[in-house]
C-alpha atoms as a printed R data frame, in Angstrom:
    type eleno elety resid chain resno       x       y        z
1   ATOM     1    CA   MET     A     1   4.799 -14.094 -135.892
2   ATOM     2    CA   ARG     A     2   4.261 -12.430 -132.529
3   ATOM     3    CA   PRO     A     3   4.254 -14.660 -129.393
4   ATOM     4    CA   PHE     A     4   0.890 -15.646 -128.002
5   ATOM     5    CA   ARG     A     5  -0.287 -13.485 -125.072
6   ATOM     6    CA   VAL     A     6  -1.281 -15.871 -122.260
7   ATOM     7    CA   TYR     A     7  -3.228 -14.639 -119.262
8   ATOM     8    CA   VAL     A     8  -2.068 -16.687 -116.269
9   ATOM     9    CA   ASP     A     9  -4.337 -17.077 -113.236
10  ATOM    10    CA   THR     A    10  -3.026 -17.824 -109.811
11  ATOM    11    CA   SER     A    11  -3.732 -21.563 -109.964
12  ATOM    12    CA   VAL     A    12  -1.070 -21.958 -112.633
13  ATOM    13    CA   LEU     A    13   1.560 -20.363 -110.480
14  ATOM    14    CA   GLY     A    14   0.663 -22.589 -107.592
15  ATOM    15    CA   GLY     A    15   0.582 -25.516 -109.919
16  ATOM    16    CA   CYS     A    16   4.330 -25.263 -110.404
17  ATOM    17    CA   PHE     A    17   4.614 -26.550 -106.822
18  ATOM    18    CA   ASP     A    18   1.894 -29.205 -106.892
19  ATOM    19    CA   ALA     A    19   2.729 -32.737 -107.927
20  ATOM    20    CA   GLU     A    20  -0.477 -33.059 -109.912
21  ATOM    21    CA   PHE     A    21   0.151 -30.004 -112.072
22  ATOM    22    CA   SER     A    22   3.833 -29.177 -111.909
23  ATOM    23    CA   GLU     A    23   4.902 -30.827 -115.180
24  ATOM    24    CA   TRP     A    24   2.648 -28.641 -117.267
25  ATOM    25    CA   SER     A    25   2.811 -25.440 -115.177
26  ATOM    26    CA   ASN     A    26   6.636 -25.571 -115.100
27  ATOM    27    CA   SER     A    27   6.751 -26.277 -118.816
28  ATOM    28    CA   LEU     A    28   4.587 -23.259 -119.485
29  ATOM    29    CA   VAL     A    29   6.791 -21.080 -117.276
30  ATOM    30    CA   GLN     A    30   9.767 -22.321 -119.278
31  ATOM    31    CA   ASP     A    31   7.895 -21.230 -122.460
32  ATOM    32    CA   PHE     A    32   7.566 -17.727 -120.933
33  ATOM    33    CA   ARG     A    33  11.301 -17.701 -120.114
34  ATOM    34    CA   LEU     A    34  12.126 -18.721 -123.677
35  ATOM    35    CA   GLY     A    35   9.922 -15.976 -125.106
36  ATOM    36    CA   ARG     A    36   7.477 -18.429 -126.791
37  ATOM    37    CA   PHE     A    37   4.611 -16.771 -124.914
38  ATOM    38    CA   VAL     A    38   4.170 -13.417 -123.203
39  ATOM    39    CA   PRO     A    39   2.682 -13.774 -119.728
40  ATOM    40    CA   VAL     A    40  -0.255 -11.506 -118.947
41  ATOM    41    CA   LEU     A    41  -0.813 -11.033 -115.300
42  ATOM    42    CA   SER     A    42  -3.231  -8.868 -113.301
43  ATOM    43    CA   ASP     A    43  -3.529  -6.978 -110.121
44  ATOM    44    CA   VAL     A    44  -5.992  -9.723 -109.089
45  ATOM    45    CA   VAL     A    45  -3.217 -12.333 -109.390
46  ATOM    46    CA   ALA     A    46  -0.878  -9.970 -107.473
47  ATOM    47    CA   ALA     A    47  -3.372  -9.730 -104.639
48  ATOM    48    CA   GLU     A    48  -4.004 -13.464 -104.575
49  ATOM    49    CA   VAL     A    49  -0.322 -14.368 -104.483
50  ATOM    50    CA   THR     A    50   0.278 -12.183 -101.381
51  ATOM    51    CA   LEU     A    51  -1.477 -15.054  -99.484
52  ATOM    52    CA   ALA     A    52   0.581 -17.762 -101.220
53  ATOM    53    CA   PRO     A    53   3.727 -19.485 -100.065
54  ATOM    54    CA   GLY     A    54   7.063 -17.752 -100.741
55  ATOM    55    CA   PRO     A    55   7.982 -19.841 -103.785
56  ATOM    56    CA   VAL     A    56   4.721 -18.868 -105.562
57  ATOM    57    CA   ARG     A    57   5.339 -15.220 -104.740
58  ATOM    58    CA   ASP     A    58   8.917 -15.472 -106.085
59  ATOM    59    CA   LEU     A    59   7.688 -17.068 -109.324
60  ATOM    60    CA   HIS     A    60   5.157 -14.257 -109.721
61  ATOM    61    CA   ASP     A    61   7.964 -11.683 -109.252
62  ATOM    62    CA   GLU     A    62  10.129 -13.570 -111.818
63  ATOM    63    CA   LEU     A    63   7.324 -13.489 -114.418
64  ATOM    64    CA   LEU     A    64   6.899  -9.721 -113.843
65  ATOM    65    CA   ARG     A    65  10.612  -9.215 -114.656
66  ATOM    66    CA   LEU     A    66  10.150 -10.963 -118.021
67  ATOM    67    CA   PRO     A    67   8.642  -9.156 -120.956
68  ATOM    68    CA   ALA     A    68   5.225  -9.373 -119.341
69  ATOM    69    CA   GLU     A    69   2.013  -7.402 -119.362
70  ATOM    70    CA   VAL     A    70  -0.043  -6.428 -116.343
71  ATOM    71    CA   VAL     A    71  -3.694  -5.606 -116.572
72  ATOM    72    CA   SER     A    72  -5.571  -3.777 -113.864
73  ATOM    73    CA   VAL     A    73  -9.225  -3.858 -112.682
74  ATOM    74    CA   SER     A    74 -11.125  -1.042 -114.397
75  ATOM    75    CA   PRO     A    75 -14.685   0.166 -114.337
76  ATOM    76    CA   GLU     A    76 -15.225  -1.653 -117.626
77  ATOM    77    CA   ALA     A    77 -13.989  -4.915 -116.063
78  ATOM    78    CA   LEU     A    78 -16.334  -4.462 -113.082
79  ATOM    79    CA   ARG     A    79 -19.277  -3.853 -115.413
80  ATOM    80    CA   LEU     A    80 -18.435  -7.019 -117.235
81  ATOM    81    CA   VAL     A    81 -18.221  -9.032 -113.950
82  ATOM    82    CA   SER     A    82 -21.618  -7.545 -112.965
83  ATOM    83    CA   ALA     A    83 -23.020  -8.950 -116.265
84  ATOM    84    CA   TYR     A    84 -21.556 -12.357 -115.472
85  ATOM    85    CA   GLU     A    85 -23.118 -12.202 -112.006
86  ATOM    86    CA   ARG     A    86 -26.528 -11.162 -113.463
87  ATOM    87    CA   GLU     A    87 -26.371 -14.214 -115.725
88  ATOM    88    CA   GLY     A    88 -25.606 -16.404 -112.691
89  ATOM    89    CA   ILE     A    89 -22.486 -17.923 -114.224
90  ATOM    90    CA   LEU     A    90 -20.865 -18.012 -110.791
91  ATOM    91    CA   PRO     A    91 -21.990 -16.980 -107.385
92  ATOM    92    CA   PRO     A    92 -20.682 -13.546 -106.194
93  ATOM    93    CA   ARG     A    93 -18.249 -15.161 -103.758
94  ATOM    94    CA   PHE     A    94 -16.223 -16.244 -106.789
95  ATOM    95    CA   ARG     A    95 -15.819 -12.689 -107.993
96  ATOM    96    CA   ASN     A    96 -12.048 -13.016 -108.502
97  ATOM    97    CA   ASP     A    97 -12.564 -15.908 -110.897
98  ATOM    98    CA   MET     A    98 -14.948 -13.660 -112.883
99  ATOM    99    CA   LEU     A    99 -12.460 -10.869 -112.711
100 ATOM   100    CA   HIS     A   100  -9.778 -13.099 -114.281
101 ATOM   101    CA   ILE     A   101 -12.196 -13.835 -117.135
102 ATOM   102    CA   GLY     A   102 -13.238 -10.194 -117.605
103 ATOM   103    CA   LEU     A   103  -9.706  -8.855 -117.433
104 ATOM   104    CA   ALA     A   104  -8.427 -11.444 -119.944
105 ATOM   105    CA   THR     A   105 -11.410 -10.751 -122.248
106 ATOM   106    CA   LEU     A   106 -10.818  -6.999 -122.168
107 ATOM   107    CA   ALA     A   107  -7.059  -7.458 -122.690
108 ATOM   108    CA   ARG     A   108  -7.888  -9.494 -125.783
109 ATOM   109    CA   VAL     A   109  -5.364 -12.171 -124.845
110 ATOM   110    CA   ASP     A   110  -4.867 -15.207 -127.075
111 ATOM   111    CA   VAL     A   111  -5.732 -17.573 -124.225
112 ATOM   112    CA   LEU     A   112  -6.399 -17.702 -120.477
113 ATOM   113    CA   VAL     A   113  -4.759 -20.627 -118.689
114 ATOM   114    CA   SER     A   114  -5.997 -22.067 -115.408
115 ATOM   115    CA   TRP     A   115  -6.256 -25.234 -113.358
116 ATOM   116    CA   ASN     A   116  -9.630 -24.136 -111.975
117 ATOM   117    CA   PHE     A   117 -11.799 -26.826 -113.590
118 ATOM   118    CA   ARG     A   118 -14.761 -26.021 -111.353
119 ATOM   119    CA   HIS     A   119 -15.246 -22.323 -112.226
120 ATOM   120    CA   ILE     A   120 -13.102 -21.490 -115.312
121 ATOM   121    CA   VAL     A   121 -11.947 -24.412 -117.491
122 ATOM   122    CA   ARG     A   122 -15.386 -25.949 -118.004
123 ATOM   123    CA   LEU     A   123 -17.251 -26.008 -121.239
124 ATOM   124    CA   ASP     A   124 -20.565 -24.718 -119.913
125 ATOM   125    CA   ARG     A   125 -18.966 -21.832 -118.083
126 ATOM   126    CA   ILE     A   126 -16.728 -20.966 -121.031
127 ATOM   127    CA   ARG     A   127 -19.792 -20.818 -123.297
128 ATOM   128    CA   ALA     A   128 -21.687 -18.664 -120.686
129 ATOM   129    CA   PHE     A   129 -18.768 -16.233 -120.276
130 ATOM   130    CA   ASN     A   130 -18.405 -15.876 -124.005
131 ATOM   131    CA   THR     A   131 -22.114 -15.356 -124.530
132 ATOM   132    CA   VAL     A   132 -21.952 -12.423 -122.170
133 ATOM   133    CA   ASN     A   133 -18.806 -11.198 -123.824
134 ATOM   134    CA   HIS     A   134 -20.465 -11.280 -127.228
135 ATOM   135    CA   GLU     A   135 -23.552  -9.462 -125.867
136 ATOM   136    CA   HIS     A   136 -21.133  -6.642 -124.837
137 ATOM   137    CA   GLY     A   137 -19.475  -6.481 -128.247
138 ATOM   138    CA   LEU     A   138 -16.360  -8.276 -127.064
139 ATOM   139    CA   GLY     A   139 -14.514 -11.247 -128.656
140 ATOM   140    CA   THR     A   140 -14.328 -14.871 -127.696
141 ATOM   141    CA   LEU     A   141 -12.013 -15.765 -124.823
142 ATOM   142    CA   ASN     A   142 -10.131 -19.072 -125.323
143 ATOM   143    CA   ILE     A   143  -9.716 -20.925 -122.092
144 ATOM   144    CA   TYR     A   144  -7.450 -23.936 -121.599
145 ATOM   145    CA   SER     A   145  -5.370 -25.648 -118.978
146 ATOM   146    CA   PRO     A   146  -1.545 -25.256 -119.273
147 ATOM   147    CA   ARG     A   147  -1.460 -28.864 -120.548
148 ATOM   148    CA   GLU     A   148  -3.053 -27.812 -123.809
149 ATOM   149    CA   VAL     A   149  -0.887 -24.729 -124.253
150 ATOM   150    CA   THR     A   150   2.669 -25.568 -123.362
151 ATOM   151    CA   PHE     A   151   5.293 -26.677 -125.856
152 ATOM   152    CA   TYR     A   152   6.496 -29.370 -123.429
153 ATOM   153    CA   GLY     A   153  10.105 -28.356 -123.768
154 ATOM   154    CA   GLU     A   154  10.189 -28.929 -127.525
155 ATOM   155    CA   GLU     A   155  12.838 -27.040 -129.440
């Protein structure tokens, strides 16, 4: 069985260094290191981590050195984000959050992980994003926090 492909947004990387989220974020990173999951990153994450503290940037660099995938913003992703905006799922100032959703959807990942409970990991928003995805002939995007995805160091 192939490993799950997991789109990681920037909040998960930062979560490795935050007392509230570190247990689960670090456990997920360990799952990547052990090859249980394949991290899927994007140029949006890369841009966001340029503003982050050094340890977050270093972790991003480490994940890129693993067997990882990188997805880039494309015209198709921008059209999908415009559709999310037209539906009013999030205000335009949260465009990067919508880009994470669009990129993960188009990459057909198994799951997107995030600690962003206001804009991403929230049932009504997940349903709204997936409604637009289906209207565009795309599949359902599973969205969870790392807490629901990690193996917790199990062997």
